[in-house]
N, C-alpha and C positions, 0 to 999 in steps of 0.2 A: 372249235373255232371261237375266237374272242368276239363277243358282241360289241356293237357300237356303244360309245360312251355318251350318256346324256349329260345335260348341263348340271343337273343335281349331282350325278355320280362324280363329275369332275371336281366340283368345288366344295361339296358338303363333306363333313367328317365320316369316316368309315365306321362300321360296327366294331365293338370292343375286340373281337378276335383278330381283327386286321391291324389294330393300332400299333402293337409292338413291332411286328414285321415291317409295316409300312414306315414307321418312324425311322428304323434303321436304313431302309431303302432311300427315304427322302434325304437323310443326313449324308449318305454316301453320294447321292446325286448332286446335292448342293456343293459338296467339296469338289466333285469332278468339274462342275460348271465354273466354279470360281477359279480353279486351277487353269482351266482353258481360257475363260473370258478375261481374266486379269491381264495376262501378257498380250492377248489380242487387242484389248482396249488400249493398253499402253502403246503397243506397236502402231495401231491405227492413228492415235493422237500424234505420235512422233512423226509418222509419215505425212500426216496432214500439215505439219509445221513447215514442210518444204515450200508449198505454194503460198502459205500464209506469210512466212518470213519475207518472201519475195515481194508480195503485194504491199506489206508494211513498209519495206525500204523504198519501193516505188512511190508509195503514197506521200512520202516526205520530199519527193522531187517536184510535187505540184499536183493540182487538181486534174489537169489533162492527162499526164502520165498515169495517174491512178485510175481514171476512167477508162483509158485505153487498155491498161493491163487487166482491169476487171472484166471488161468486155471480151478481151482475148481469152482469158481463163474460162469464161462462161462458154464461149464458142468452142474452145478446145474440149471442154468437158462434154458438151452436147454431141460433138461430131467424132470425138476420139477416145478420151479417157473412159467415158461411160461405156462405150462399145467394147473396149478392151477388158474392163472389169466385168462387164456383164457376160461376155463370152467365156471368160475364165471361170465363172461360177458354175459352169457345167461340171467342173471338176469337184465341186462340193458334193454333187450326187454320185458321180462315177467313182472317184477316188475314195470317198467316204464309205460307200456301200461295199466296194471291193476290199477295203481294209477290214471292215467288219466281218466279211466272209472269208478272210485270210487268203485272198487271192492277191498276194503282195506284188507279184510281177506286173500285174495290170496297172498299178499306180504309175510306174515309170513310163509305160506305153502311153497311157492317157496324157501324162504331162508332156511328152514329146509331141503328140498330136496337137495338143493345145498350143504349144510354142510355135509349131509350123503354121497352123491356121491363123493365129493372131499376127504373126509376122507378115504373112501374105495380105491380110486385111489391112495392115498398117500402111501399105504402099499407096492405095488410092486415097486413104484418109490424109496422108502427108501432102498429096497433091491439092486436096481441098484446103488444107492449112496454108499452103503457099499463096493461095488466092483469097485469103480471109478478108483483107481490106476491100477488095472489089465486091465480094459477096455481101459484106455488111452495108456497103453503099447502095447496092441493088435493093436491099430490103428496107431502105429509108433511114439508116442510122446517121447521126451527125457526122459530117465529113471529117472534121479534125479528129474525133474519137475513132472513127473507122480506120483512118490512116495509121494512127498510133497503135490500134489493136492489130492491124495487119502486120506491122513490123514485129510486134511482140510474138505473134503466132508463128511467124517464119523462123524465129530464133528458138522456138520451142519444139520444132520438128524432131530433133534427135531424142527428145524426152518421150515421144510417142512409142518408138520401138522398144525403149527400155521399160516403159510402163507395162506393156503387154507381157513381156518376159517375167517381170517382177511379180505380176499377179499369178502367173502359172506356178512360180516357185513357192509363193506364200500359201496357195491352196494345196499344193502337193504336201507341204509340211504340216499344215493345219489339220488336214484330214487324218493324219497319223498321230494327232495329239502332240506334235512337236511344235511348241509355240514360243519357248524361250529364245531360240535363235532368231525368230522373226522379230521379237521385241528388241533384242540386243543389236541386230542389224539396223533396225530403224533408229535406235538411239545413236549409234555411231554415225549414221548418215545425217541425222538432224544436227548433231554437234559440228559436223564438218560443213554443213550447208551455210550456216551464218557467216563464217569467215570467207567461204567461197563466193557467196553472193555479195558481201561487202567489198571484196577485192575486185570483182568484175564491175560492180555498179559505180563505186566511188574511186578506188585506186586506179583502175585502168580506164575509168571514165566512159564506160559503155552505157551507163544509164539504164533505162528499162530493158534494153537489149541484153545487157549483162545479167539482169534478174531472170529473164527467160532462159538464157543459156545455163545459168546455175541450176535451174530445175533439172535440165537434162543430165548435167554432170552428176548430180546427187542421185538421180534414179539409177544411173548406170553403176554407181558405187554400190547401191543396195542390191542390184542384180548380181554383181561380182561377189559380194559377201555371202549371199545365200547359195549361189552356185558352188562356191568353194566348200561351204558347209556340207551340201548334199554329196559332193564328191568325196570328201575325206572322212565324214562322220560315220561311225559304226552303226548309228541308229537308222541309217538309210540303206544298209547293206542289202536287205531283202527287197526293198522297193525301188532302188536305183541300181541297175546292173550295167549301165552304160547305154550309149545310143544304139538303136536297133532299127532295121528296116521294117520291123513289124509296125512301127509307128505310122508308116505310110499306108497301111492297110485299113480298110473300113473307115476312111476319113468322113464319108457321107453320114455314117451313123453318129459320129461325134458332132458333126455339123448340125444334124437335125435336133440335137439337144442344145447345142451352143446358141442357135438362133433364138429360140424362145427364152433361153436364159438371159441373153442380151436384151431382148425386148422387155422382159420382166423388170430388169433394172433400169434400162434406158427410158422407158415410158415414164417412169416416176422421176428419174433424174432430169430428163428433158423438161418436164413440167415445172420443176423448181428453177432450172437455169433460164427458162423462158421468161421468168420474172425480170431478170436483168435486161434481157433483150427488149421486153415490152416497156421497161422503165425508160429506155432511150427514146421512146415515142411520147413520153409525158412532157408537160411544160417543165422548163429548167432541167434538161436531160442530164447535165453533168452532175448536179446534186443528186437526182433520183438514181442514176446509175451507180454513183459512188456509194450511196447509202444502201441500196439494194445489195450491192456486192459485199459490203461490210457485214450486213446482217446475214447474208447467205453464207459467207465464210464462218460467221459465228455459229449459225445453225449446223453447218457441216462439222465444225469442231465438236460441238456438243453431241452430234449424231454418232461420233466415234464410239461413245460408250454403248448405246444400244446396238451399234454395228458390231462391236465385239461380242456382245451377248448373242446377236443373230448368227455370227460365225460359229460361236461355241455350240449353240443349239443345232445348227446345221450339221456339225460334226457328230454331236451326240446322237441325233436322230438317225443320220445315215449309217453310223457305225452299228447302232443297235438293230436297225432294220436289216442290215446286211448280215448280222450275226444271228438273225431269227429270234430277236427278243422284243416283241411288240409292246409288252407291258412296260419294259424299261424305257422305251421310246416315249410312251404316253406320260410316264412319270416325269421325264425330262422336260416335256412341254409344259406341264403344270408348274414346275419349279421356275422355269425361265419367265413365264408370264408374271409371276410374283415379283421377280427381280425387275422386270421392265416397268411395271406400274410404280414400284417404289422409287426407282431411279428417275422416272419422269417427273414425279412430284417434287423430289429433292432439287433437281436441276432447274425446274421452272421457278421455284422460290429463289434460288441463287441468282438466276437471270434478272428477276425483278429487282433484287437487292443491288446489283451493280450497274443498272441501266444508265445511270447518269455519268459514270466514269469510263465505261467500256469504249466509247467512241474515241477517246483521247489516244488509244493505242494505234489508231489508224490515221488520224488526221488532227491537224492543229486548228482547223476551221470550226468555229463555235456553231455555225449553222449546221454543219455535218454532225457534230456531237449531239446537239439537241434533237435532231431528227432520228438519230440512232437510238436515243433513249426512248422515244415513242414507239419505234418499231420493235424494240426488244420485248414489249408487253405482248405483242402478237407471237413473237418467236417462242416465248414461254409456253403458249398454248400449242403451237405447232410442234415443239419438242416433245411434249407429252404424247401426242398421237403418233409421232414418228418413232418413238421408242417401242410402242406396242406393235406397230406394223413391221418394224425391223425384225423383231424376234419371230413374228408369224411368217414373214418372208423367209427367214432362216429355216423354219419348219418345212415350208414348201420346197426349198432347195434340197433339204435332206431327204424328202420323200420323192423328189422328181416331179413336182407339180408345176414346173415352169410354164407350161402352156396355160394352165388355169390362172396362174399368177399374172401372166401377161394380159390375159383377157380382163381380169379384175382391174389392173392398173389402167388399161385403156379406157374402160368405162368410168372409173372413179375420177381420173384426172382430165380426160379429154371430153367427156360428156357432162361432167359436173365441175371439176376444179378450175380449169382454164376459162370456160365460159363465165363462171361466177366471178373470177378475177377480172376479166374484161368488163363485165357489167359494173362491178363496184368501182374499178379504177377509172374507166373512161366514160361510162354512161352516168353513173352517180357521182363522178368526179371526186372520189376519195383519195386518188393518187396511189402512191406506193403502198400505203397501208391496205388499200383495197385489194391490191395484187396478192398480198400475203393472206388476207382474210379469205379470198376465193380459194386459194390452194389448201387452206385448212379445211374447207368444206369437202374438197376431194379426198384429203387424208382421212377424214371421218368416215366417208363411204368405204374407202379401202379397208380400214380396220374392221368395220362391221362385217364386210363380206369375207375377209380372211378368217375372222374369228368364227363365223358361222360354219365355214367349211372344216376348220380344225376341230371344232367341238363334235362334229358328226362323223369324224374319221373312223373307219374300221381298221385298227392298227394291225390286226392279224393279216388282213388282206394286203396292206402295204408291205409287210414283211415278206409275204410270198412274192409280190411284184419285185421287190429288191433282189431277192435270191435269183429270180428269173433273169433280171437285167445283168447281174454279175456273171452268172454261169453261161449265159448266151455269148458273152465276150471272152470267156476264159479259154486259154489254150489247153490242149490235152495234157501237157506236162504240168500245168497248174492244177488241173482237176485231180491228177494223180497224187499230188501232195496234200 
């Protein structure tokens, strides 16, 4: 049995007899993670360009359309996109561990179950989106902004169904270490999105409604690209054998993991998106909402780098645990923590350097640009902590710790982060900067708790649990192979 790893054992140099062997292992692990993370980071950045391009084009239509689109995007993220992405992360555990254990047929079954459940869940969410304007008015948002946001959200409803299917395809491929098609598909979609959005917004004169519809068109294009690849590529021959009635079996088991997976991601995502919603209650709501949306979009863009690292470590940990190699899983965690800390420091310095010019990409209003410059100082700090928590959350998904992760995020953001944000913004009257500062407090607590659990992990025990999870789902024909 492999004993638990202490803090000293994790970070201090090994004895001389370990050095040559471990040096080779570290070098191999670094190469694997870079080959995985590079395309995933690029793909995430390119996919994130879709809503960002739409918001940028809407921003040049005026302050009200920008505020409405920003609020609608935040509402859609809170009620729909975060839920779809979170439920799909159950595949990080299930598909990743099954692939490591060579139970390839299970990957296709898991993917089909996820597609079915996410599509069903999208139906009630679409109803909520249809009444976005009324809901925002009920919670006290500015009437003009709420009406604008409601219209934008209705035109984005087709994007919801596409987004859930897209997340299922991405994770199905990612857990097999097939990441280049994900990146290329995202690149093709991003290139097409700008002319599509421009055509709908300006040429056809649909304005902000055209920007919302263009998001849906682009997401469906992404789904089509990846679906065709899975169908025709020889790399998926073992894992995708066509649709099967087996996908309808044991839906409850998948749902039991999908719900905490969604909560783990949603509880954090919701806390950040709540900043924009709370900003609508501050004095000068149009300015505060616009600036909070711009900074949140910026933070989300930067987050794609650690998000890619988190996706890579989730795949590495789940594959190694499924294959019964706990020592390799532990080594992967050590390597990704080094990457995350280094990336956080570099990107924070870059943010501070461009703070006075970044706002011009979103708005021509000098008041907005100046406020964005101040906010980016806080975003630099937030980005550093977000990078570390992202990779630690990836470790949690790879191990199947979604319930633990959900509890940590609940405590960190809803007992610490949001109360601190409200105190600073509304009681101490610091405004939008107070909202971000409060959330940073929550992120700090989250990182410390995830780090403590990761450092005390018994990796041999986790490998045993992974094997048990995979083979409890395997069919007799799979076990025979």
